[in-house]
matplotlib code that plots the C-alpha trace (Angstrom):
import matplotlib.pyplot as plt

x = [-9.6, -9.3, -5.8, -5.6, -2.9, -1.6, 0.9, -1.4, -2.1, 1.6, 2.4, -0.2, 1.1, 4.7, 3.6, 1.7, 4.7, 7.1, 4.7, 4.6, 8.2, 7.9, 10.0, 10.0, 13.3, 12.1, 10.9, 9.5, 12.1, 12.7, 10.6, 12.0, 13.2, 10.1, 8.0, 7.6, 5.8, 3.0, 2.8, 3.6, 0.9, 0.2, 2.5, 2.3, 4.3, 7.1, 5.7, 8.1, 7.3, 6.4, 4.1, 2.2, 2.0, 0.6, -1.8, -3.2, -3.4, -5.3, -7.6, -8.7, -9.1, -11.9, -9.5, -5.9, -5.7, -6.7, -4.2, -1.5, -2.3, -2.0, 1.4, 2.7, 3.2, 1.5, -1.6, 0.4, 2.9, 0.0, -1.3, 2.2, 2.4, -1.1, -0.3, 2.9, 1.1, -1.6, 1.1, 2.9, -0.4, -1.1, 2.3, 1.6, -1.9, -3.8, -5.2, -6.6, -8.3, -10.5, -10.0, -12.1, -9.8, -6.7, -8.4, -9.0, -5.4, -4.1, -6.2, -5.2, -1.5, -1.5, -0.8, -3.9, -6.6, -10.4, -10.1, -8.5, -11.5]
y = [15.6, 17.5, 17.9, 17.3, 18.6, 15.4, 17.2, 17.0, 13.3, 12.7, 14.3, 12.1, 9.0, 9.8, 10.3, 7.0, 5.2, 6.6, 5.7, 2.0, 1.8, 1.2, -0.3, -2.8, -4.6, -7.1, -10.5, -13.4, -16.0, -18.2, -16.1, -14.7, -11.1, -9.8, -10.4, -7.8, -7.7, -5.2, -6.1, -9.2, -11.3, -10.1, -10.9, -8.4, -8.2, -5.7, -3.2, -0.5, 3.1, 3.5, 0.5, 1.9, 5.3, 3.8, 1.6, 4.5, 6.8, 4.0, 3.4, 7.1, 7.2, 6.1, 4.4, 3.4, 6.2, 8.8, 7.3, 7.4, 11.1, 11.9, 10.3, 11.3, 7.7, 5.5, 3.5, 0.3, 1.2, 1.5, -1.9, -3.4, -2.1, -3.4, -6.8, -7.1, -6.0, -8.6, -11.2, -10.3, -10.6, -14.0, -15.4, -14.8, -16.4, -13.1, -12.8, -9.5, -10.1, -6.9, -3.2, -3.6, -6.4, -4.2, -1.4, -3.8, -5.0, -1.4, -0.7, -3.9, -3.3, 0.4, 1.9, 4.1, 4.7, 5.0, 8.7, 9.3, 7.8]
z = [-16.3, -13.1, -11.7, -8.0, -5.7, -3.9, -1.7, 1.4, 0.7, 0.1, 3.5, 5.1, 3.4, 4.4, 8.0, 8.0, 6.4, 9.0, 11.8, 10.8, 9.8, 6.1, 4.6, 7.4, 8.2, 10.8, 9.6, 11.6, 12.5, 9.5, 7.1, 3.9, 3.9, 2.1, 5.2, 7.9, 11.3, 11.7, 15.4, 17.4, 15.9, 12.3, 9.5, 6.6, 3.4, 3.3, 0.8, -0.4, 0.2, -3.4, -3.4, -0.4, -2.1, -5.3, -3.3, -1.3, -4.4, -6.2, -3.3, -3.2, -7.0, -9.2, -11.7, -12.2, -14.8, -12.2, -9.7, -12.4, -13.1, -9.4, -9.2, -12.7, -13.8, -16.4, -15.6, -16.5, -13.8, -11.3, -12.5, -12.0, -8.5, -7.6, -9.1, -7.1, -3.9, -4.4, -5.1, -1.8, 0.1, -1.6, -0.6, 3.1, 2.9, 3.0, -0.5, -1.7, -5.0, -4.9, -4.2, -1.0, 0.2, -0.5, 1.5, 4.4, 4.3, 4.2, 7.3, 9.1, 8.4, 9.5, 6.0, 6.5, 9.1, 8.9, 9.9, 6.5, 4.7]

ax = plt.figure().add_subplot(projection="3d")
ax.plot(x, y, z, "-o")
ax.set_aspect("equal")
plt.show()
């Protein structure tokens, strides 16, 4: 297995998270606290910084094991984070059953940009 220095990616993730205000604290009127607003029209789940970090690491990896190695966590922890992220998207009516769907959601919600990919 090749060890990859994730510090440049981590800095990019941190800048992206700061730019979009993760974790978000605003919720639509009457919505539960785990909702957040990406802009005035799109409701997105309030993913934690760690959830976004794990999501982006998994998206750039070929497997959950590779993402786990990059983040120095177990692959089951990656699976848990991804399951929780999918559940949060499902609750707001924006299901993301595949990796491609999660990439689309990350792009739509400002967690990453096409320039990175």
